[in-house]
C-alpha positions as CSV (number, residue, x, y, z in Angstrom):
1,X,-29.1,32.5,-25.3
2,X,-28.7,33.4,-29.0
3,X,-31.5,32.8,-31.5
4,X,-29.6,29.9,-33.1
5,X,-29.2,28.1,-29.7
6,X,-32.9,28.6,-28.9
7,X,-34.0,27.3,-32.2
8,X,-31.8,24.2,-31.9
9,X,-33.1,23.5,-28.4
10,X,-36.7,23.9,-29.6
11,X,-36.0,21.5,-32.5
12,X,-33.8,19.1,-30.6
13,X,-36.4,16.5,-29.7
14,X,-37.9,16.6,-33.2
15,X,-34.5,16.4,-34.8
16,X,-33.6,13.4,-32.6
17,X,-36.8,11.7,-33.6
18,X,-36.2,12.5,-37.3
19,X,-32.7,10.9,-37.0
20,X,-34.2,7.8,-35.5
21,X,-36.9,7.6,-38.1
22,X,-34.4,8.4,-40.8
23,X,-32.2,5.5,-39.7
24,X,-35.2,3.2,-39.7
25,X,-36.3,4.5,-43.1
26,X,-32.8,3.9,-44.5
27,X,-32.9,0.3,-43.5
28,X,-36.3,-0.2,-45.0
29,X,-35.7,1.9,-48.1
30,X,-32.3,0.5,-49.1
31,X,-33.9,-0.6,-52.4
32,X,-35.3,2.0,-54.7
33,X,-38.6,0.1,-55.1
34,X,-39.4,0.6,-51.4
35,X,-38.5,4.2,-51.6
36,X,-40.4,4.8,-54.7
37,X,-43.6,3.6,-53.1
38,X,-43.2,5.5,-49.9
39,X,-45.7,8.2,-48.7
40,X,-48.0,7.8,-51.8
41,X,-50.3,10.8,-50.8
42,X,-47.5,13.3,-50.7
43,X,-44.9,14.9,-53.1
44,X,-42.5,16.2,-50.5
45,X,-39.4,16.8,-52.6
46,X,-38.5,17.8,-56.2
47,X,-38.7,14.3,-57.7
48,X,-41.1,13.0,-55.0
49,X,-38.5,10.4,-53.7
50,X,-34.7,10.4,-53.4
51,X,-34.3,8.0,-56.3
52,X,-35.6,10.7,-58.7
53,X,-38.3,8.5,-60.2
54,X,-41.1,11.1,-60.5
55,X,-43.5,8.2,-59.9
56,X,-46.7,8.4,-57.9
57,X,-47.9,5.0,-56.6
58,X,-51.5,6.3,-56.6
59,X,-53.8,4.4,-58.9
60,X,-57.3,5.9,-58.3
61,X,-56.8,7.6,-61.7
62,X,-55.9,4.9,-64.2
63,X,-56.0,3.8,-67.8
64,X,-59.7,2.9,-67.5
65,X,-61.0,6.2,-66.1
66,X,-58.4,8.9,-67.0
67,X,-60.8,10.2,-69.7
68,X,-63.1,11.4,-66.8
69,X,-60.5,13.8,-65.4
70,X,-61.8,17.3,-64.9
71,X,-60.5,20.5,-63.5
72,X,-60.8,20.5,-59.7
73,X,-59.3,24.0,-59.0
74,X,-57.0,26.6,-60.5
75,X,-54.6,29.0,-58.8
76,X,-53.0,32.0,-60.5
77,X,-49.9,33.5,-58.9
78,X,-50.5,36.9,-60.6
79,X,-47.0,37.2,-62.0
80,X,-46.7,35.6,-65.4
81,X,-43.1,36.6,-66.0
82,X,-41.2,33.6,-67.3
83,X,-44.3,31.4,-66.8
84,X,-44.1,28.6,-64.3
85,X,-40.9,26.6,-64.0
86,X,-41.3,24.9,-60.6
87,X,-42.4,21.4,-59.5
88,X,-44.9,21.8,-56.7
89,X,-44.5,20.1,-53.3
90,X,-47.3,18.5,-51.2
91,X,-47.3,17.4,-47.6
92,X,-50.3,16.5,-45.4
93,X,-52.8,18.0,-47.8
94,X,-51.0,21.3,-48.2
95,X,-49.8,22.3,-51.6
96,X,-46.7,24.5,-52.0
97,X,-45.2,26.1,-55.1
98,X,-43.0,29.0,-56.2
99,X,-43.7,31.3,-59.1
100,X,-41.7,34.0,-60.9
101,X,-39.7,36.5,-58.8
102,X,-39.7,34.2,-55.8
103,X,-43.4,34.2,-55.0
104,X,-44.1,31.3,-52.7
105,X,-47.6,30.0,-52.0
106,X,-49.2,27.5,-49.6
107,X,-52.6,26.3,-50.7
108,X,-55.3,23.9,-49.6
109,X,-54.5,20.9,-51.7
110,X,-58.2,20.0,-52.1
111,X,-59.6,23.4,-53.0
112,X,-56.7,25.6,-54.0
113,X,-57.6,28.2,-51.4
114,X,-54.5,30.3,-50.4
115,X,-53.2,29.6,-46.9
116,X,-50.3,32.0,-47.1
117,X,-48.2,33.9,-49.7
118,X,-44.6,34.9,-49.2
119,X,-42.2,37.0,-51.4
120,X,-38.8,38.2,-50.2
121,X,-37.8,41.8,-50.8
122,X,-35.3,41.3,-53.5
123,X,-32.3,43.5,-54.0
124,X,-32.6,45.8,-57.1
125,X,-29.6,44.1,-58.7
126,X,-31.7,40.9,-59.1
127,X,-33.7,42.4,-61.9
128,X,-30.5,43.3,-63.8
129,X,-29.4,39.7,-64.1
130,X,-29.7,37.6,-67.3
131,X,-31.6,35.1,-65.2
132,X,-34.0,37.6,-63.6
133,X,-37.4,36.3,-62.4
134,X,-36.6,32.6,-63.0
135,X,-37.0,30.1,-60.2
136,X,-37.2,26.3,-60.6
137,X,-38.0,24.8,-57.2
138,X,-38.4,25.0,-53.4
139,X,-37.3,22.5,-50.8
140,X,-39.1,21.5,-47.6
141,X,-38.3,20.0,-44.1
142,X,-37.8,20.7,-40.4
143,X,-41.0,22.7,-40.5
144,X,-39.7,25.1,-43.1
145,X,-40.1,25.8,-46.8
146,X,-36.7,26.7,-48.2
147,X,-36.2,29.2,-51.0
148,X,-33.0,30.0,-52.9
149,X,-33.5,33.6,-54.0
150,X,-32.7,35.6,-57.1
151,X,-30.4,37.9,-55.1
152,X,-28.1,35.2,-53.8
153,X,-29.7,34.2,-50.5
154,X,-31.2,31.1,-49.0
155,X,-34.3,31.7,-46.9
156,X,-36.3,29.5,-44.5
157,X,-40.1,30.2,-44.4
158,X,-42.2,28.8,-41.6
159,X,-44.2,26.0,-43.2
160,X,-47.4,26.8,-41.2
161,X,-47.4,30.6,-41.1
162,X,-45.5,31.7,-44.2
163,X,-43.3,34.0,-42.0
164,X,-39.6,34.2,-42.7
165,X,-37.5,32.4,-40.0
166,X,-34.0,33.2,-41.3
167,X,-32.2,34.5,-44.4
168,X,-28.6,34.0,-45.3
169,X,-26.8,36.0,-48.0
170,X,-24.3,33.7,-49.8
171,X,-23.3,35.7,-52.8
172,X,-22.8,39.2,-54.1
173,X,-24.3,39.7,-57.6
174,X,-22.5,42.9,-58.1
175,X,-19.2,41.1,-57.9
176,X,-20.2,37.6,-59.1
177,X,-22.5,38.0,-62.1
178,X,-25.2,35.3,-62.2
179,X,-24.4,34.0,-58.7
180,X,-28.1,33.7,-57.8
181,X,-30.2,30.7,-56.9
182,X,-32.5,29.8,-59.8
183,X,-32.7,26.4,-58.0
184,X,-33.2,26.1,-54.3
185,X,-30.6,23.8,-52.5
186,X,-31.7,20.2,-51.8
187,X,-32.3,19.3,-48.1
188,X,-29.8,16.6,-47.0
189,X,-30.6,15.8,-43.4
190,X,-29.7,19.0,-41.5
191,X,-27.8,20.5,-44.4
192,X,-29.0,22.4,-47.5
193,X,-26.7,21.6,-50.5
194,X,-26.8,23.5,-53.8
195,X,-25.1,25.9,-56.2
196,X,-25.9,29.0,-58.1
197,X,-26.6,29.6,-61.7
198,X,-24.4,31.8,-64.0
199,X,-22.3,29.0,-65.6
200,X,-22.4,30.9,-68.9
201,X,-20.8,33.9,-67.3
202,X,-17.2,34.7,-66.3
203,X,-17.3,33.3,-62.7
204,X,-16.0,30.3,-60.8
205,X,-18.8,27.9,-59.7
206,X,-19.4,27.1,-56.1
207,X,-21.6,24.6,-54.1
208,X,-22.7,25.6,-50.7
209,X,-23.6,23.7,-47.6
210,X,-25.9,25.6,-45.2
211,X,-27.2,24.6,-41.8
212,X,-30.9,23.9,-42.5
213,X,-31.9,24.9,-38.9
214,X,-30.1,28.2,-38.5
215,X,-28.9,29.3,-42.0
216,X,-25.2,29.2,-41.0
217,X,-22.8,28.6,-43.9
218,X,-21.0,25.3,-43.1
219,X,-18.8,24.8,-46.2
220,X,-18.1,25.9,-49.7
221,X,-16.9,23.7,-52.6
222,X,-15.2,25.4,-55.6
223,X,-16.2,23.5,-58.8
224,X,-13.3,24.8,-60.9
225,X,-10.5,22.6,-59.6
226,X,-7.4,24.4,-58.5
227,X,-5.0,22.6,-60.9
228,X,-3.0,24.2,-63.7
229,X,-3.2,21.0,-65.8
230,X,-7.0,21.1,-65.6
231,X,-7.4,24.9,-65.9
232,X,-4.3,26.5,-67.5
233,X,-3.4,30.0,-66.3
234,X,-6.2,31.9,-64.7
235,X,-9.0,30.2,-66.8
236,X,-10.4,28.5,-63.8
237,X,-11.2,31.9,-62.2
238,X,-13.8,32.6,-65.0
239,X,-14.5,28.9,-65.9
240,X,-18.2,28.8,-65.1
241,X,-19.0,25.2,-64.0
242,X,-21.9,25.9,-61.8
243,X,-24.2,23.3,-60.2
244,X,-27.3,25.2,-61.2
245,X,-29.9,22.5,-61.1
246,X,-31.6,20.6,-58.2
247,X,-29.5,17.8,-56.7
248,X,-30.8,14.7,-54.9
249,X,-30.1,13.4,-51.4
250,X,-29.8,9.6,-50.8
251,X,-30.4,9.0,-47.1
252,X,-29.4,5.4,-47.4
253,X,-25.8,6.4,-48.1
254,X,-25.9,9.9,-46.8
255,X,-24.8,11.3,-50.2
256,X,-25.9,14.2,-52.3
257,X,-25.7,13.6,-56.1
258,X,-25.4,16.9,-57.9
259,X,-24.2,17.6,-61.5
260,X,-22.0,20.5,-62.6
261,X,-22.7,22.5,-65.7
262,X,-20.6,23.6,-68.7
263,X,-17.2,25.2,-68.6
264,X,-16.9,28.8,-69.7
265,X,-16.5,30.2,-72.2
266,X,-18.9,27.7,-73.6
267,X,-17.5,27.3,-77.1
268,X,-13.9,28.8,-77.0
269,X,-11.5,26.2,-75.6
270,X,-8.3,27.5,-77.2
271,X,-7.0,29.1,-73.9
272,X,-8.1,26.4,-71.5
273,X,-6.9,23.1,-72.9
274,X,-7.3,20.6,-70.2
275,X,-10.0,18.4,-68.7
276,X,-11.5,21.5,-66.9
277,X,-12.7,19.6,-63.7
278,X,-15.4,19.7,-62.4
279,X,-17.2,21.0,-65.4
280,X,-19.7,18.5,-67.0
281,X,-19.3,16.2,-64.0
282,X,-21.5,14.2,-61.7
283,X,-20.5,14.7,-58.1
284,X,-21.2,12.4,-55.1
285,X,-20.8,14.6,-52.0
286,X,-20.8,14.2,-48.3
287,X,-23.4,16.7,-47.2
288,X,-21.8,17.4,-43.8
289,X,-18.4,18.4,-45.2
290,X,-18.8,19.0,-48.9
291,X,-16.0,16.4,-49.5
292,X,-16.2,14.6,-52.9
293,X,-16.9,10.9,-52.4
294,X,-16.5,10.2,-56.1
295,X,-16.9,12.0,-59.4
296,X,-17.4,11.1,-63.0
297,X,-16.6,13.7,-65.6
298,X,-18.7,12.9,-68.6
299,X,-17.3,15.4,-71.0
300,X,-13.6,16.3,-70.4
301,X,-12.6,19.7,-71.8
302,X,-16.2,20.7,-72.4
303,X,-16.5,23.3,-75.1
304,X,-20.0,22.3,-76.3
305,X,-22.1,23.6,-73.4
306,X,-22.9,20.1,-72.3
307,X,-24.0,20.5,-68.7
308,X,-24.2,17.4,-66.5
309,X,-26.8,18.8,-64.2
310,X,-29.8,16.6,-64.9
311,X,-31.5,14.2,-62.6
312,X,-29.6,11.2,-61.0
313,X,-32.2,8.5,-61.6
314,X,-31.5,5.4,-59.3
315,X,-32.7,2.0,-60.4
316,X,-31.9,-1.5,-59.0
317,X,-29.9,-4.1,-60.8
318,X,-29.6,-7.2,-58.7
319,X,-27.7,-6.4,-55.6
320,X,-26.4,-3.0,-56.8
321,X,-28.0,0.3,-57.5
322,X,-27.3,2.2,-60.7
323,X,-27.5,5.9,-61.4
324,X,-28.9,6.7,-64.8
325,X,-27.7,10.1,-65.9
326,X,-28.5,12.0,-69.0
327,X,-26.3,15.0,-70.0
328,X,-26.7,17.6,-72.7
329,X,-24.2,15.6,-74.7
330,X,-27.0,13.4,-75.9
331,X,-25.6,10.4,-74.0
332,X,-26.9,8.6,-71.0
333,X,-24.3,7.5,-68.5
334,X,-25.2,4.5,-66.3
335,X,-22.9,4.2,-63.3
336,X,-22.7,2.3,-60.0
337,X,-24.2,4.5,-57.2
338,X,-21.5,3.4,-54.8
339,X,-18.4,4.5,-56.7
340,X,-19.4,6.0,-60.1
341,X,-18.0,3.0,-62.0
342,X,-19.6,2.8,-65.4
343,X,-22.1,0.0,-66.3
344,X,-23.1,1.4,-69.7
345,X,-23.2,4.5,-71.9
346,X,-25.9,4.8,-74.6
347,X,-27.0,7.6,-76.9
348,X,-30.5,9.1,-76.5
349,X,-29.6,11.5,-79.3
350,X,-30.0,10.3,-82.9
351,X,-27.8,13.1,-84.2
352,X,-24.5,13.8,-82.6
353,X,-21.1,14.7,-84.1
354,X,-19.1,16.2,-81.2
355,X,-17.7,12.7,-80.6
356,X,-17.7,9.5,-82.7
357,X,-18.3,7.2,-79.7
358,X,-18.0,6.7,-76.0
359,X,-16.7,3.5,-74.5
360,X,-19.6,2.1,-72.4
361,X,-17.2,0.5,-69.9
362,X,-14.5,3.2,-69.5
363,X,-16.2,6.4,-70.7
364,X,-13.3,7.1,-73.0
365,X,-14.2,9.5,-75.9
366,X,-13.2,8.5,-79.4
367,X,-13.1,11.2,-82.1
368,X,-13.9,14.1,-79.8
369,X,-14.0,17.4,-81.7
370,X,-11.3,19.8,-80.6
371,X,-10.9,23.6,-81.2
372,X,-13.4,25.0,-83.6
373,X,-11.7,26.8,-86.6
374,X,-11.7,30.6,-86.1
375,X,-13.6,32.7,-88.5
376,X,-15.5,29.6,-90.0
377,X,-18.9,28.1,-89.3
378,X,-19.0,24.7,-87.5
379,X,-22.2,22.6,-87.1
380,X,-22.3,20.9,-83.8
381,X,-24.9,18.3,-82.7
382,X,-26.7,18.3,-80.3
383,X,-27.1,22.0,-79.8
384,X,-26.7,23.9,-76.5
385,X,-30.1,22.8,-75.1
386,X,-28.9,19.2,-75.5
387,X,-31.0,16.3,-76.5
388,X,-33.3,17.4,-73.7
389,X,-33.4,20.5,-71.5
390,X,-33.4,20.3,-67.7
391,X,-37.1,19.1,-67.5
392,X,-36.8,15.6,-65.9
393,X,-38.1,12.3,-67.1
394,X,-40.0,9.7,-65.0
395,X,-39.5,6.0,-64.2
396,X,-42.2,3.5,-63.6
397,X,-41.2,0.4,-61.5
398,X,-44.2,-1.6,-62.9
399,X,-43.2,-1.2,-66.6
400,X,-39.5,-0.8,-65.8
401,X,-39.4,2.0,-68.4
402,X,-38.0,5.5,-68.3
403,X,-40.1,8.2,-70.0
404,X,-38.2,11.2,-71.2
405,X,-38.7,14.0,-73.7
406,X,-36.0,14.3,-76.4
407,X,-35.3,16.6,-79.4
408,X,-33.0,16.6,-82.4
409,X,-31.4,19.9,-83.3
410,X,-27.9,21.2,-83.9
411,X,-26.2,24.6,-84.0
412,X,-24.1,26.6,-86.3
413,X,-21.3,28.5,-84.5
414,X,-18.3,30.7,-85.1
415,X,-16.0,30.8,-82.0
416,X,-14.5,34.1,-80.8
417,X,-12.3,35.2,-77.9
418,X,-14.1,37.5,-75.4
419,X,-12.7,40.2,-73.1
420,X,-14.2,39.3,-69.7
421,X,-13.8,42.9,-68.5
422,X,-16.3,44.1,-71.0
423,X,-19.1,41.5,-70.1
424,X,-21.7,43.2,-68.0
425,X,-24.1,41.7,-65.4
426,X,-26.5,40.5,-68.0
427,X,-23.9,39.5,-70.6
428,X,-22.9,36.0,-71.4
429,X,-19.4,34.4,-71.7
430,X,-20.1,32.1,-74.6
431,X,-17.0,32.6,-76.7
432,X,-18.9,32.9,-80.0
433,X,-19.5,35.6,-82.7
434,X,-22.3,33.5,-84.2
435,X,-24.6,30.9,-82.6
436,X,-27.8,29.7,-84.2
437,X,-30.0,26.6,-83.7
438,X,-30.5,24.6,-86.9
439,X,-31.8,21.3,-88.1
440,X,-29.5,18.3,-88.2
441,X,-27.5,18.0,-91.5
442,X,-29.5,15.1,-92.9
443,X,-32.8,15.3,-91.1
444,X,-35.5,17.9,-90.0
445,X,-35.5,19.2,-86.5
446,X,-37.8,17.0,-84.5
447,X,-39.0,16.1,-81.0
448,X,-40.5,13.1,-79.2
449,X,-41.4,11.4,-75.9
450,X,-39.6,8.1,-75.5
451,X,-40.2,5.1,-73.3
452,X,-36.9,3.2,-72.8
453,X,-35.1,0.7,-70.7
454,X,-33.0,3.1,-68.6
455,X,-30.0,0.7,-68.4
456,X,-29.7,-0.5,-72.0
457,X,-31.5,2.3,-73.8
458,X,-33.8,-0.1,-75.7
459,X,-36.8,1.7,-77.1
460,X,-40.2,0.4,-76.2
461,X,-42.4,3.2,-77.7
462,X,-42.1,6.8,-78.9
463,X,-44.6,9.6,-79.5
464,X,-43.7,12.4,-81.9
465,X,-44.1,16.1,-81.0
466,X,-44.0,19.1,-83.3
467,X,-42.2,21.2,-80.7
468,X,-39.9,19.7,-78.0
469,X,-41.6,19.0,-74.7
470,X,-40.1,21.1,-71.9
471,X,-42.1,19.9,-68.9
472,X,-41.3,17.3,-66.3
473,X,-42.9,13.9,-67.0
474,X,-45.1,12.1,-64.4
475,X,-45.8,8.4,-64.3
476,X,-48.2,6.7,-61.9
477,X,-49.3,3.4,-60.3
478,X,-52.4,3.7,-62.4
479,X,-50.4,2.8,-65.5
480,X,-50.2,6.3,-66.9
481,X,-47.6,8.8,-68.2
482,X,-48.5,12.5,-68.1
483,X,-46.6,15.0,-70.3
484,X,-47.3,18.6,-71.2
485,X,-46.4,20.2,-74.5
486,X,-45.4,23.8,-75.4
487,X,-48.8,24.5,-77.1
488,X,-50.6,23.9,-73.7
489,X,-51.9,20.4,-74.2
490,X,-51.5,18.0,-71.3
491,X,-51.4,14.4,-72.5
492,X,-52.1,11.1,-70.6
493,X,-50.6,8.0,-72.2
494,X,-50.8,4.3,-71.5
495,X,-47.5,3.6,-69.8
496,X,-47.2,0.2,-71.6
497,X,-47.7,1.2,-75.2
498,X,-47.8,5.0,-75.5
499,X,-51.5,5.1,-76.6
500,X,-53.0,8.6,-75.8
501,X,-55.9,8.2,-73.5
502,X,-56.7,11.8,-72.6
503,X,-55.6,15.4,-73.2
504,X,-56.7,18.8,-72.0
505,X,-55.7,22.3,-73.1
506,X,-54.5,24.3,-70.1
507,X,-54.0,27.5,-72.1
508,X,-50.3,27.9,-72.1
509,X,-47.3,25.6,-72.5
510,X,-45.9,23.4,-69.8
511,X,-42.3,24.0,-68.6
512,X,-42.6,22.8,-65.0
513,X,-43.1,19.4,-63.4
514,X,-46.4,17.6,-63.3
515,X,-47.2,15.8,-60.0
516,X,-49.8,13.7,-58.4
517,X,-51.0,13.6,-54.7
518,X,-54.0,12.7,-52.6
519,X,-56.1,14.5,-50.0
520,X,-58.8,12.7,-48.0
521,X,-58.5,9.7,-50.3
522,X,-58.9,11.6,-53.5
523,X,-56.1,11.7,-56.1
524,X,-55.2,14.9,-57.9
525,X,-53.0,15.6,-60.9
526,X,-51.4,19.1,-60.8
527,X,-50.2,20.8,-63.9
528,X,-48.2,24.0,-63.7
529,X,-49.2,25.8,-66.9
530,X,-47.1,28.8,-68.1
531,X,-44.7,28.8,-71.0
532,X,-41.4,30.5,-70.2
533,X,-37.7,30.2,-69.3
534,X,-34.7,30.9,-71.5
535,X,-35.0,27.8,-73.7
536,X,-37.7,29.1,-76.1
537,X,-35.4,31.9,-77.3
538,X,-32.5,29.5,-78.0
539,X,-34.7,27.0,-79.9
540,X,-36.8,29.3,-82.0
541,X,-34.6,29.3,-85.1
542,X,-34.8,25.4,-85.3
543,X,-38.5,25.3,-84.2
544,X,-40.1,28.5,-85.7
545,X,-43.5,27.7,-84.2
546,X,-42.1,28.6,-80.8
547,X,-42.5,32.2,-81.6
548,X,-46.3,31.9,-81.8
549,X,-46.7,30.3,-78.3
550,X,-48.6,32.1,-75.6
551,X,-47.3,32.8,-72.1
552,X,-49.2,32.6,-68.8
553,X,-49.1,31.2,-65.3
554,X,-51.7,29.1,-63.7
555,X,-51.7,26.0,-61.5
556,X,-54.3,23.7,-63.0
557,X,-55.3,20.7,-60.9
558,X,-57.4,17.8,-62.0
559,X,-59.4,15.0,-60.3
560,X,-62.2,12.5,-60.9
561,X,-65.8,13.1,-59.8
């Protein structure tokens, strides 16, 4: 028998049990409230639960005692390149995370003691990429920790031993610049579903479906639609549109929700007039086949770098479930989870000029800015990082509020045509001769943490920040909201009113996701500290203090006595 057959036989009984349990779970977790409160001690996936709440039901640490938090343990990965970008995972008291250059660790969740450390031998070409060293997440299931690598592979690591079980090469970076996995595919039953980065380079985006048990490639979905009306001439062949961030898998509908990024070149639309599907689009996919169940393109003809790759937050409204989806455009699109039909559109951004308005029922754009004038400066709001970067917000079912970082900045740009044959492996296909982050025309550049009704956008409270928060927010059953800032302070706020109850300096800014978990009845708050990623370089001209920030990499974990 071949290795694939043996592995399937070995896992058959477990897989059958998982299917039965999954069916039972689906019937019990048809509402997002039930799902959001499941397995309170663990953080088994990127957003903890499939509804992308980033909510921990744990309440041992609460508004009355949070000021007594102290450091329980610290783990340093050793490589501080790009800081820490990943959200940790926790299952059965074991703590897993990935650091720069694909270093994966399994730790004792109570002590921080290393259980195993894995790092793939990366092809030399990985270090030449524009995105070298940067990795946002890992996935877990079937007894494996899954890693999307910086040289275009997906790897399965034995969850107990840290040994490599299989490795599948999906892309060739020498031929497809930027086609590496800065985000590991999401596990959807027995299929891993995800795309590569590189959407700002002259490539055509793809989403892959990989057998999670064997590593076999099952299907590929091209995200630049083969349609001359959508992509004139050969523009689709270099149209970017990569699904570079982490998707979510909804087991109740057997659907992967994954967003597609910007079209390329980012700011030069002149040669690709059309809607440019599936750029700037939320996709609902069948994980077994890669077929599109429905799609919603939020920014047709994207030439603003307005990726639609952020989290698909699911909340209940009566008998239906709604996806709340922020894009870089500055707008939040609220849509029916079943078919993508719009329920509302509201602006999180205070400053936007790329469009005058978006119809909240149809999504129709009014006053959308077309081609930028050649040889002249144009000010566009929001700027290329959006009203928020890819760091996710958090939703608390007790307050019914969504907590998200936000920023107000614009950019000055001059468009330009690029020769794709002259763009190297680390070059970008932006379509500009000038691009600079600036303050909005009538206001200073600013940042904040907002608490809002996710469906209507109504603001409950807001906390100002001097530099935009770029870490993932956490909210808990103890009535708390945790958020890290670029200066290295971790803040705990009262989820009801935004009052700061505690803060601690972890030494370097927070870019990754804060989580909470429990081991032997004790609750922990884990903060990945380590300022990094590409965002600071793009925001420095609008927020000059960014240039003074200190790098680093350390997992800092807190608990009560």
